[in-house]
VOBA-1610 file (N, C-alpha, C; in pm, whole numbers, padded with zeros to 5 digits, always signed):
BEGIN
Met+00086-00122-00001Met-00001+00000+00001Met+00090+00124+00000Ser+00060+00218-00091Ser+00135+00342-00099Ser+00105+00432+00020Asn+00197+00524+00048Asn+00179+00621+00155Asn+00095+00738+00109Thr+00059+00744-00018Thr-00014+00858-00071Thr-00165+00841-00056Thr-00231+00951-00021Thr-00380+00955-00013Thr-00431+01040-00128Val-00517+00987-00212Val-00582+01061-00319Val-00724+01094-00271Val-00757+01223-00282Val-00885+01271-00230Val-00968+01331-00343Tyr-01089+01281-00364Tyr-01184+01348-00453Tyr-01238+01469-00379Met-01227+01588-00442Met-01259+01713-00376Met-01386+01777-00431Ala-01484+01800-00343Ala-01600+01879-00374Ala-01644+01949-00247Asn-01560+02041-00202Asn-01585+02107-00074Asn-01590+02259-00084Asp-01603+02311-00206Asp-01615+02455-00225Asp-01717+02484-00333Thr-01746+02611-00359Thr-01857+02646-00450Thr-01815+02656-00597Arg-01688+02629-00629Arg-01650+02632-00768Arg-01723+02517-00842Leu-01759+02542-00967Leu-01840+02447-01041Leu-01763+02318-01067Lys-01834+02205-01052Lys-01773+02074-01074Lys-01863+01982-01157Gly-01977+02036-01207Gly-02062+01953-01287Gly-02178+01898-01207Gly-02264+01826-01276Gly-02383+01769-01214Gly-02351+01634-01150Trp-02459+01557-01120Trp-02442+01433-01049Trp-02359+01331-01126Ala-02385+01315-01257Ala-02309+01216-01335Ala-02161+01253-01340Asp-02129+01381-01362Asp-01991+01424-01363Asp-01918+01395-01233Arg-01984+01426-01123Arg-01919+01404-00993Arg-01899+01257-00963Leu-02002+01177-00991Leu-01994+01036-00963Leu-01884+00973-01051Cys-01875+01019-01174Cys-01773+00967-01266Cys-01632+00998-01214Gly-01610+01121-01167Gly-01482+01156-01109Gly-01444+01068-00992Ile-01542+01039-00907Ile-01519+00955-00789Ile-01476+00814-00833Ile-01552+00752-00923Ile-01525+00615-00965Ile-01390+00606-01033Thr-01357+00707-01115Thr-01230+00709-01185Thr-01111+00711-01088Leu-01119+00801-00988Leu-01009+00811-00890Leu-00998+00683-00808Tyr-01112+00626-00770Tyr-01109+00500-00693Tyr-01042+00389-00773Lys-01073+00382-00901Lys-01009+00278-00986Lys-00858+00299-00992Ile-00815+00425-01010Ile-00671+00455-01015Ile-00607+00413-00882Cys-00670+00444-00773Cys-00618+00412-00640Cys-00601+00260-00626Lys-00698+00186-00672Lys-00690+00038-00664Lys-00574-00016-00749Leu-00552+00047-00866Leu-00444+00002-00954Leu-00308+00030-00895Tyr-00293+00144-00828Tyr-00158+00187-00779Tyr-00139+00169-00628Gly-00243+00125-00559Gly-00228+00104-00414Gly-00234+00228-00331Phe-00299+00336-00383Phe-00314+00459-00304Phe-00435+00449-00212Arg-00427+00518-00101Arg-00545+00530-00013Arg-00643+00628-00080Phe-00773+00598-00076Phe-00871+00679-00141Phe-00969+00739-00042Lys-00995+00870-00054Lys-01089+00938+00031Lys-01177+01030-00053Ile-01292+01067+00000Ile-01387+01157-00064Ile-01417+01270+00031Asn-01401+01394-00018Asn-01438+01512+00059Asn-01548+01584-00021Phe-01668+01535-00012Phe-01782+01584-00088Phe-01884+01639+00011Thr-01874+01770+00033Thr-01965+01835+00131Thr-02041+01955+00069Thr-02006+01994-00051Thr-02070+02111-00114Thr-02106+02082-00259Pro-02225+02116-00305Pro-02328+02193-00235Pro-02421+02108-00148Phe-02389+01979-00137Phe-02461+01894-00040Phe-02363+01788+00010Asp-02400+01726+00121Asp-02314+01622+00180Asp-02347+01487+00120Leu-02253+01433+00048Leu-02276+01305-00021Leu-02318+01195+00075Ser-02261+01193+00196Ser-02286+01083+00289Ser-02429+01080+00341Ile-02508+01185+00315Ile-02651+01182+00355Ile-02724+01083+00259Tyr-02680+01072+00137Tyr-02751+00995+00038Tyr-02687+00860+00001Leu-02553+00856+00009Leu-02481+00733-00017Leu-02394+00703+00106His-02416+00584+00162His-02340+00547+00279His-02211+00475+00238Pro-02107+00492+00314Pro-01975+00435+00278Pro-01973+00284+00281Gly-01915+00222+00176Gly-01886+00079+00180Gly-01766+00053+00269Tyr-01677+00155+00279Tyr-01571+00153+00378Tyr-01551+00300+00414Asp-01453+00327+00502Asp-01440+00467+00554Asp-01369+00555+00455Trp-01443+00611+00357Trp-01382+00702+00260Trp-01393+00848+00300Lys-01457+00879+00414Lys-01470+01018+00456Lys-01337+01068+00514Ile-01309+01195+00492Ile-01190+01259+00544Ile-01227+01394+00600Ser-01167+01430+00710Ser-01202+01558+00774Ser-01125+01670+00714Glu-01184+01790+00723Glu-01112+01909+00679Glu-00984+01930+00761Asp-00987+01890+00885Asp-00870+01904+00971Asp-00753+01824+00921Glu-00778+01700+00876Glu-00671+01619+00824Glu-00610+01683+00700Ile-00693+01734+00612Ile-00644+01801+00492Ile-00563+01927+00527Thr-00617+02007+00615Thr-00552+02133+00652Thr-00418+02107+00722Gln-00416+02012+00810Gln-00294+01984+00886Gln-00178+01929+00797Asn-00217+01874+00680Asn-00118+01822+00589Asn-00099+01910+00462Asn-00139+02033+00477Asn-00135+02124+00362Asn+00004+02136+00299Ala+00107+02138+00382Ala+00243+02154+00333Ala+00289+02035+00253Asn+00225+01922+00270Asn+00265+01801+00200Asn+00155+01756+00104Ser+00081+01853+00052Ser-00035+01825-00038Ser-00015+01896-00174Arg-00079+01840-00275Arg-00086+01907-00401Arg-00225+01893-00458Ser-00281+02008-00504Ser-00414+02006-00571Ser-00397+01994-00719Ile-00481+01910-00781Ile-00471+01886-00926Ile-00610+01898-00985Ser-00623+01976-01091Ser-00753+01999-01155Ser-00749+01941-01298Ser-00848+01858-01331Ser-00860+01806-01464Ser-01007+01770-01489Phe-01069+01839-01584Phe-01209+01817-01613Phe-01232+01777-01759Val-01332+01693-01782Val-01381+01666-01918Val-01513+01739-01930Thr-01515+01851-02000Thr-01640+01926-02013Thr-01623+02026-02126Gly-01738+02061-02187Gly-01736+02164-02289Gly-01759+02302-02232Ile-01770+02310-02098Ile-01800+02436-02032Ile-01671+02493-01972Asp-01649+02622-01984Asp-01534+02684-01921Asp-01563+02695-01770Leu-01501+02604-01695Leu-01517+02602-01550Leu-01430+02712-01489Pro-01468+02763-01372Pro-01389+02865-01308Pro-01244+02822-01290Gln-01153+02913-01298Gln-01012+02879-01285Gln-00978+02832-01143Tyr-00911+02717-01134Tyr-00863+02669-01010Tyr-00721+02719-00993Thr-00706+02845-00951Thr-00577+02911-00954Thr-00477+02853-00853Asp-00527+02779-00757Asp-00438+02721-00655Asp-00401+02579-00688Thr-00426+02533-00811Thr-00404+02392-00842Thr-00317+02380-00967Leu-00263+02260-00982Leu-00193+02220-01104Leu-00300+02192-01209Gln-00298+02261-01323Gln-00395+02245-01429Gln-00352+02138-01527Cys-00434+02036-01549Cys-00404+01929-01641Cys-00518+01915-01742His-00500+01962-01863His-00611+01966-01962His-00597+01849-02058Asn-00712+01813-02114Asn-00720+01714-02222Asn-00659+01579-02186Leu-00680+01535-02063Leu-00633+01404-02024Leu-00746+01301-02035Asp-00706+01177-02061Asp-00798+01066-02046Asp-00763+00989-01918Phe-00820+00873-01898Phe-00796+00796-01775Phe-00648+00762-01757Asn-00581+00719-01864Asn-00441+00683-01854Asn-00354+00808-01829Gly-00391+00919-01890Gly-00315+01040-01868Gly-00324+01090-01728Leu-00445+01084-01673Leu-00466+01124-01530Leu-00392+01028-01439Ser-00396+00899-01469Ser-00323+00802-01388Ser-00174+00836-01382Ala-00119+00874-01498Ala+00026+00906-01503Ala+00057+01031-01421Val-00029+01132-01428Val-00010+01255-01349Val-00013+01224-01200Ile-00111+01143-01158Ile-00122+01109-01016Ile-00001+01029-00970Glu+00039+00931-01050Glu+00156+00851-01009Glu+00282+00936-00998Lys+00302+01028-01093Lys+00419+01116-01089Lys+00421+01200-00961Asn+00305+01263-00932Asn+00299+01351-00818Asn+00300+01277-00682Ser+00264+01148-00685Ser+00262+01071-00559Ser+00404+01051-00505Lys+00503+01071-00589Lys+00642+01053-00542Lys+00686+01168-00452Asn+00618+01283-00459Asn+00664+01402-00386Asn+00562+01455-00287Tyr+00440+01403-00291Tyr+00336+01455-00202Tyr+00261+01339-00135Lys+00223+01364-00010Lys+00150+01264+00067Lys+00002+01268+00039Tyr-00050+01387+00008Tyr-00191+01403-00022Tyr-00207+01466-00158Leu-00288+01406-00244Leu-00319+01462-00375Leu-00471+01494-00375Leu-00502+01619-00391Leu-00643+01666-00384Leu-00692+01687-00527Leu-00783+01601-00571Leu-00822+01598-00713Leu-00958+01661-00736Tyr-00963+01752-00833Tyr-01085+01812-00884Tyr-01099+01761-01025Thr-01190+01664-01048Thr-01195+01600-01179Thr-01329+01532-01204Asn-01363+01517-01332Asn-01473+01433-01373Asn-01429+01345-01489Ile-01297+01316-01499Ile-01244+01230-01604Ile-01324+01099-01613Trp-01348+01050-01733Trp-01431+00932-01750Trp-01352+00803-01734Tyr-01418+00704-01676Tyr-01368+00566-01671Tyr-01476+00475-01725Trp-01452+00407-01839Trp-01553+00326-01906Trp-01544+00179-01881Gly-01466+00139-01781Gly-01447-00008-01759Gly-01573-00082-01727Asp-01570-00210-01759Asp-01685-00299-01732Asp-01711-00316-01584Asp-01613-00281-01497Asp-01629-00298-01354Asp-01682-00170-01288Tyr-01739-00080-01365Tyr-01792+00047-01308Tyr-01890+00019-01197Gly-01986-00070-01219Gly-02085-00102-01120Gly-02024-00172-00997Ile-01925-00256-01021Ile-01856-00323-00907Ile-01789-00220-00819Leu-01720-00125-00882Leu-01650-00022-00806Leu-01749+00064-00725Phe-01860+00099-00784Phe-01965+00174-00712Phe-02009+00099-00591Asn-02040-00032-00608Asn-02090-00111-00496Asn-01988-00130-00389Glu-01860-00129-00420Glu-01756-00137-00318Glu-01753-00007-00234Leu-01779+00103-00301Leu-01773+00233-00234Leu-01899+00268-00156Phe-02016+00232-00211Phe-02140+00291-00162Phe-02254+00193-00144Ser-02344+00228-00059Ser-02477+00170-00058Ser-02576+00291-00046Leu-02696+00274-00096Leu-02791+00382-00085Leu-02837+00398+00061Ser-02852+00522+00106Ser-02903+00545+00238Ser-03042+00482+00248Pro-03086+00439+00366Pro-03219+00381+00380Pro-03329+00468+00324Lys-03320+00603+00345Lys-03424+00691+00294Lys-03427+00692+00143Leu-03309+00697+00079Leu-03302+00695-00068Leu-03347+00561-00122Gln-03302+00450-00061Gln-03340+00319-00109Gln-03491+00301-00096Asn-03550+00346+00013Asn-03694+00331+00033Asn-03771+00411-00072Ala-03722+00529-00109Ala-03787+00613-00208Ala-03780+00543-00346Val-03664+00486-00380Val-03652+00416-00508Val-03747+00293-00509Asp-03747+00218-00401Asp-03834+00101-00394Asp-03981+00138-00403Phe-04016+00253-00345Phe-04159+00300-00347Phe-04199+00322-00494His-04118+00386-00572His-04155+00414-00711His-04148+00287-00796Arg-04055+00201-00771Arg-04051+00072-00845Arg-04176-00008-00817Asn-04222-00006-00693Asn-04346-00081-00659Asn-04469-00018-00724Lys-04468+00113-00738Lys-04581+00178-00804Lys-04588+00143-00952Ile-04472+00132-01015Ile-04472+00086-01157Ile-04519-00056-01163Asn-04469-00138-01071Asn-04519-00275-01054Asn-04507-00362-01180Ser-04402-00341-01258Ser-04380-00420-01379Ser-04239-00389-01428Glu-04197-00467-01527Glu-04070-00435-01593Glu-04091-00302-01664Tyr-03983-00221-01674Tyr-03997-00095-01743Tyr-03868-00056-01810Ile-03880+00030-01909Ile-03763+00091-01972Ile-03762+00241-01926Ala-03654+00309-01960Ala-03641+00449-01919Ala-03610+00530-02042Ala-03656+00657-02039Ala-03630+00752-02148Ala-03587+00883-02086Ala-03468+00934-02123Ala-03413+01054-02065Ala-03414+01169-02165Phe-03474+01280-02125Phe-03481+01402-02206Phe-03418+01516-02124Arg-03307+01569-02169Arg-03240+01677-02096Arg-03250+01804-02179Phe-03344+01889-02140Phe-03374+02010-02218Phe-03298+02133-02172Gln-03239+02129-02054Gln-03175+02248-01995Gln-03277+02363-01992Ser-03247+02479-02049Ser-03336+02594-02044Ser-03436+02597-02159Leu-03434+02504-02252Leu-03508+02517-02377Leu-03657+02541-02356Leu-03722+02472-02262Leu-03866+02484-02251Leu-03908+02585-02145Gly-03810+02661-02094Gly-03842+02776-02010Gly-03875+02746-01863Asp-03865+02620-01824Asp-03908+02585-01684Asp-03797+02526-01602Phe-03676+02515-01659Phe-03558+02469-01583Phe-03448+02571-01608Asp-03398+02627-01501Asp-03302+02739-01516Asp-03157+02686-01509Glu-03107+02642-01623Glu-02965+02602-01631Glu-02873+02717-01605Asn-02919+02836-01632Asn-02831+02954-01626Asn-02815+03008-01485Glu-02884+02951-01387Glu-02854+02989-01249Glu-02719+02936-01208Val-02663+02847-01291Val-02530+02793-01267Val-02429+02845-01373Tyr-02472+02841-01499Tyr-02376+02859-01608Tyr-02386+02990-01682Asn-02431+03095-01620Asn-02414+03234-01672Asn-02467+03258-01813Asn-02595+03222-01834Asn-02667+03258-01955Asn-02607+03207-02085Ile-02547+03089-02080Ile-02495+03033-02206Ile-02593+02928-02267Tyr-02701+02899-02193Tyr-02802+02804-02245Tyr-02931+02881-02266Pro-02968+02914-02388Pro-03087+02993-02416Pro-03214+02911-02411Ala-03323+02978-02378Ala-03457+02916-02392Ala-03501+02932-02537Leu-03578+02837-02582Leu-03641+02853-02713Leu-03734+02971-02712Pro-03748+03040-02829Pro-03855+03141-02833Pro-03988+03079-02793Val-04068+03154-02723Val-04191+03101-02666Val-04280+03037-02773Glu-04284+03096-02890Glu-04370+03043-02997Glu-04322+02908-03051Leu-04197+02867-03020Leu-04146+02741-03067Leu-04145+02632-02958Gln-04169+02671-02836Gln-04153+02577-02725Gln-04255+02464-02732Glu-04381+02493-02756Glu-04483+02389-02759Glu-04459+02292-02873Glu-04418+02345-02987Glu-04390+02258-03101Glu-04274+02164-03070Phe-04169+02217-03005Phe-04052+02134-02972Phe-04092+02029-02868Leu-04170+02067-02772Leu-04219+01974-02672Leu-04295+01862-02738Gln-04385+01893-02829Gln-04464+01789-02896Gln-04379+01698-02984Arg-04275+01755-03046Arg-04182+01671-03124Arg-04122+01564-03034Asn-04084+01602-02914Asn-04022+01505-02823Asn-04124+01406-02767Ile-04247+01451-02750Ile-04354+01357-02712Ile-04370+01251-02823Asn-04360+01295-02948Asn-04371+01201-03059Asn-04256+01101-03058His-04135+01146-03021His-04024+01051-03010His-04053+00950-02900Leu-04113+00994-02795Leu-04151+00903-02684Leu-04255+00799-02731Ile-04350+00843-02808Ile-04453+00751-02859Ile-04391+00646-02950Lys-04291+00686-03029Lys-04219+00587-03116Lys-04148+00483-03033Ile-04089+00527-02921Ile-04023+00428-02833Ile-04128+00334-02777His-04242+00386-02738His-04348+00299-02684His-04394+00198-02789Lys-04403+00235-02914Lys-04453+00146-03018Lys-04361+00025-03036Ser-04230+00042-03006Ser-04137-00070-03016Ser-04115-00141-02885Asn-04188-00096-02781Asn-04178-00158-02646Asn-04318-00162-02583Lys-04415-00211-02655Lys-04556-00194-02615Lys-04593-00258-02484Arg-04524-00359-02443Arg-04565-00429-02321Arg-04495-00376-02197Lys-04421-00270-02211Lys-04346-00216-02096Lys-04382-00071-02067Met-04386-00039-01942Met-04399+00098-01899Met-04271+00174-01930Ile-04282+00307-01944Ile-04166+00390-01972Ile-04150+00490-01855Leu-04035+00480-01786Leu-03999+00580-01687Leu-03944+00699-01763Val-04008+00814-01757Val-03962+00934-01821Val-03884+01021-01724Cys-03757+01045-01752Cys-03674+01130-01667Cys-03638+01256-01745Ser-03664+01368-01686Ser-03638+01496-01755Ser-03618+01608-01653Asp-03535+01706-01690Asp-03523+01824-01606Asp-03641+01917-01621Ser-03723+01896-01727Ser-03840+01979-01751Ser-03967+01922-01690Glu-04017+01987-01589Glu-04142+01941-01528Glu-04256+01958-01630Arg-04249+02056-01712Arg-04349+02080-01817Arg-04356+01958-01910Phe-04241+01907-01951Phe-04237+01790-02039Phe-04288+01667-01969Arg-04245+01647-01844Arg-04290+01529-01772Arg-04443+01529-01752Asp-04498+01647-01727Asp-04645+01656-01712Asp-04714+01619-01843Ala-04657+01667-01953Ala-04716+01637-02085Ala-04707+01488-02116Ala-04598+01424-02076Ala-04576+01281-02102Ala-04667+01195-02012Ala-04693+01244-01889Ala-04762+01163-01790Ala-04908+01139-01826Val-04964+01207-01925Val-05104+01183-01964Val-05119+01050-02033Tyr-05009+00991-02078Tyr-05014+00862-02147Tyr-05008+00751-02044Asp-05088+00648-02065Asp-05099+00543-01963Asp-04975+00453-01958Phe-04886+00464-02055Phe-04764+00384-02056Phe-04644+00457-01995Val-04669+00576-01939Val-04563+00660-01886Val-04568+00667-01733Tyr-04453+00656-01671Tyr-04441+00683-01527Tyr-04337+00791-01505Thr-04368+00888-01422Thr-04272+00994-01389Thr-04267+01013-01236Val-04149+01059-01191Val-04133+01099-01054Val-04156+01250-01049Gly-04261+01294-00982Gly-04302+01434-00987Gly-04205+01525-00913Gly-04225+01654-00939Gly-04147+01756-00868Gly-04053+01831-00956Lys-04022+01955-00916Lys-03931+02042-00986Lys-03790+01992-00971Arg-03703+02010-01070Arg-03564+01977-01062Arg-03478+02105-01066Arg-03361+02094-01004Arg-03261+02200-01011Arg-03123+02135-01035His-03034+02211-01096His-02900+02165-01123His-02827+02143-00990Leu-02754+02033-00978Leu-02688+02001-00851Leu-02564+02084-00827Asp-02529+02174-00913Asp-02418+02266-00886Asp-02468+02398-00821Val-02599+02408-00799Val-02653+02525-00733Val-02605+02531-00587Pro-02543+02642-00543Pro-02491+02648-00405Pro-02601+02622-00301Glu-02568+02542-00201Glu-02659+02514-00089Glu-02794+02467-00139Ile-02794+02378-00235Ile-02918+02325-00292Ile-02998+02252-00186Glu-03130+02269-00191Glu-03218+02207-00090Glu-03221+02054-00111Lys-03243+01982+00000Lys-03232+01836+00000Lys-03333+01772-00095Gln-03452+01835-00112Gln-03554+01767-00195Gln-03512+01758-00340Tyr-03435+01856-00387Tyr-03387+01852-00527Tyr-03280+01749-00548Val-03194+01733-00450Val-03093+01627-00456Val-03160+01493-00457Met-03254+01472-00368Met-03323+01343-00354Met-03395+01309-00487Leu-03465+01402-00549Leu-03538+01372-00670Leu-03442+01334-00784Thr-03329+01406-00792Thr-03230+01371-00895Thr-03175+01230-00877Leu-03143+01196-00753Leu-03090+01064-00728Leu-03191+00953-00744Ile-03318+00982-00714Ile-03424+00884-00739Ile-03431+00853-00887Asp-03429+00957-00970Asp-03432+00937-01116Asp-03315+00848-01159Phe-03196+00886-01109Phe-03073+00814-01150Phe-03082+00666-01115Phe-03115+00636-00992Phe-03116+00497-00951Phe-03235+00420-01002Met-03344+00488-01032Met-03456+00422-01101Met-03411+00375-01240Ile-03331+00453-01307Ile-03281+00415-01439Ile-03200+00287-01426Thr-03119+00272-01322Thr-03034+00155-01308Thr-03117+00025-01295Tyr-03241+00035-01254Tyr-03326-00084-01241Tyr-03407-00108-01368Ser-03398-00021-01471Ser-03477-00042-01590Ser-03412-00147-01681Asp-03486-00194-01781Asp-03436-00294-01876Asp-03344-00230-01979Thr-03380-00112-02022Thr-03304-00037-02125Thr-03330+00110-02099Val-03231+00194-02130Val-03253+00338-02119Val-03226+00400-02255Tyr-03317+00489-02295Tyr-03304+00569-02419Tyr-03263+00710-02384Leu-03168+00763-02456Leu-03131+00904-02452Leu-03176+00970-02577Ile-03265+01067-02565Ile-03327+01130-02682Ile-03271+01272-02698Leu-03215+01298-02818Leu-03163+01428-02851Leu-03238+01488-02968Asp-03263+01619-02963Asp-03329+01687-03074Asp-03285+01830-03075Gly-03310+01898-03184Gly-03270+02038-03197Gly-03337+02107-03313Val-03338+02237-03308Val-03394+02321-03415Val-03301+02440-03435Lys-03313+02500-03549Lys-03241+02624-03578Lys-03342+02734-03612Asp-03330+02848-03549Asp-03421+02960-03565Asp-03344+03088-03578Asn-03357+03156-03690Asn-03288+03284-03714Asn-03139+03276-03687Gly-03080+03166-03732Gly-02937+03147-03714Gly-02889+03096-03582Thr-02981+03076-03487Thr-02945+03025-03356Thr-02986+02878-03344Lys-02892+02796-03292Lys-02920+02654-03272Lys-02969+02632-03129Tyr-03074+02553-03117Tyr-03128+02516-02989Tyr-03132+02363-02983Glu-03061+02307-02886Glu-03051+02158-02882Glu-03067+02107-02741Ser-03130+01988-02730Ser-03127+01922-02602Ser-02986+01872-02572Tyr-02958+01842-02448Tyr-02820+01816-02403Tyr-02789+01668-02412Asn-02667+01642-02465Asn-02617+01506-02476Asn-02565+01463-02338Ser-02656+01419-02256Ser-02630+01407-02112Ser-02553+01277-02076Gly-02469+01291-01977Gly-02402+01177-01921Gly-02484+01105-01815Phe-02593+01165-01770Phe-02678+01110-01664Phe-02729+00969-01695Pro-02797+00948-01810Pro-02840+00809-01839Pro-02726+00719-01877Arg-02618+00775-01932Arg-02501+00693-01970Arg-02440+00627-01845Trp-02418+00705-01741Trp-02354+00648-01619Trp-02453+00564-01541Ala-02580+00594-01549Ala-02679+00504-01487Ala-02680+00369-01556Ser-02666+00370-01689Ser-02663+00242-01763Ser-02538+00163-01730Arg-02424+00233-01708Arg-02303+00161-01671Arg-02318+00100-01529Leu-02379+00174-01441Leu-02397+00124-01305Leu-02490+00005-01302Gly-02600+00015-01375Gly-02697-00095-01376Gly-02668-00203-01474Asn-02562-00188-01553Asn-02524-00285-01655Asn-02642-00310-01750Ile-02701-00200-01798Ile-02815-00211-01890Ile-02780-00144-02021Asn-02856-00174-02122Asn-02833-00120-02255Asn-02878+00024-02268Leu-02795+00110-02330Leu-02835+00246-02359Leu-02849+00262-02510Ile-02964+00320-02551Ile-02992+00341-02693Ile-03002+00494-02716Leu-02919+00547-02805Leu-02920+00690-02836Leu-03010+00712-02955Lys-03109+00802-02938Lys-03195+00846-03047Lys-03161+00994-03076Asp-03093+01015-03186Asp-03039+01151-03215Asp-03117+01209-03334Tyr-03201+01306-03304Tyr-03282+01372-03407Tyr-03228+01515-03434Arg-03109+01546-03386Arg-03059+01681-03409Arg-03025+01698-03556Pro-03023+01823-03604Pro-02995+01850-03745Pro-02861+01787-03788Phe-02853+01749-03912Phe-02739+01678-03963Phe-02611+01756-03946Phe-02612+01887-03966Phe-02489+01964-03954Phe-02434+01961-03812Thr-02525+01952-03715Thr-02479+01945-03578Thr-02410+01812-03551Lys-02467+01702-03601Lys-02404+01572-03580Lys-02263+01567-03638Val-02248+01619-03760Val-02117+01616-03828Val-02017+01696-03746Lys-02056+01813-03701Lys-01964+01897-03622Lys-01927+01826-03492Arg-02027+01765-03421Arg-01995+01701-03296Arg-01899+01581-03317Tyr-01922+01502-03421Tyr-01835+01390-03445Tyr-01693+01435-03482Lys-01685+01545-03558Lys-01553+01599-03594Lys-01482+01650-03468Asp-01553+01728-03384Asp-01493+01779-03262Asp-01451+01667-03171Gly-01531+01562-03163Gly-01498+01448-03078Gly-01372+01378-03124Phe-01355+01364-03255Phe-01234+01304-03313Phe-01112+01385-03279Ile-01125+01520-03293Ile-01012+01610-03264Ile-00972+01601-03119Arg-01075+01601-03025Arg-01042+01589-02882Arg-00972+01457-02851His-01024+01349-02912His-00964+01218-02886His-00822+01215-02938Phe-00794+01269-03054Phe-00659+01271-03111Phe-00568+01352-03022Ser-00615+01466-02971Ser-00534+01551-02885Ser-00499+01480-02758Arg-00593+01402-02698Arg-00563+01330-02577Arg-00459+01221-02598Leu-00470+01149-02715Leu-00374+01048-02747Leu-00235+01107-02764Thr-00226+01224-02827Thr-00097+01292-02845Thr-00039+01328-02713Arg-00122+01384-02624Arg-00072+01422-02490Arg-00028+01304-02408Leu-00105+01195-02418Leu-00066+01075-02348Leu+00066+01020-02395Phe+00088+01028-02527Phe+00216+00983-02586Phe+00332+01067-02529Arg+00310+01200-02517Arg+00416+01286-02462Arg+00446+01248-02318Ile+00336+01228-02240Ile+00355+01189-02096Ile+00431+01059-02083Ser+00392+00961-02165Ser+00462+00830-02161Ser+00606+00842-02201Gly+00633+00925-02301Gly+00768+00947-02345Gly+00853+01011-02241Ala+00795+01106-02168Ala+00865+01179-02064Ala+00901+01083-01946Arg+00810+00990-01918Arg+00836+00895-01810Arg+00949+00799-01843Arg+00962+00766-01975Arg+01072+00674-02014Arg+01204+00750-02007
//
């Protein structure tokens, strides 16, 4: 066992992403720690205390006192996978465009000189053991598990899930209370048409899964209400808020986690994407990691239904290839430097 402690950090108000981003960062660091023999801890207290909702599989909690007392022998490292310009972590080592192997190399290198490595990250780990790692770390709190069981019992049958992440498009979810007005709402005259287009996508999914209920998960309460009129739809009611909102109320955290863990019990999850262009402005639903990581945790199939305009798909695939190539190039440089 190494003398180094790697800590997943979420103890201040700087943006770190939503639930899927944060959980992904945790699982990634835990996997790296298992590979290299580092001690792993989680300092997740802001904007909510993780241990209220997920109980430790072992003692991964760490006190602020332990971190503070070892400040002279610590290093903070920041590395995010996101298309959003996150606030500058001016007190940290910045590591951009890393993948899992690149982050592993950075951690291993710094472990030689520091006893504590404080990581701010949501780097992806796509291994088949994602669910195993989660279950080693966590169990659902009794309150959260009871809430999930309550809704599963109400469905009372096998079900599939469909995820629609509209952000601010339909005017009833304020993504911009976190991300500074970079996510526009659709013009009011287009909102109902866009909503109905997505209802039609939902109906198509039902037609190919006629014997199963559909759990509809969405940040838009307006959309969930419109979907709930169909007898094949089940929704968990209530308003949603982004989990990066400072001091977010417990009911919003609970509802988000109920959605997430309900997906893990489904047979299949669909992620539905759509978009329109109006007066030169593109409006698109979000290509969310939320159902993706739920599918990894539950070891269930994820089906992407992408109805976005063709030019958007081409640009996204091109950008994704460029990002992947850049990460491979950086990893090659890191590996070369280690040799």
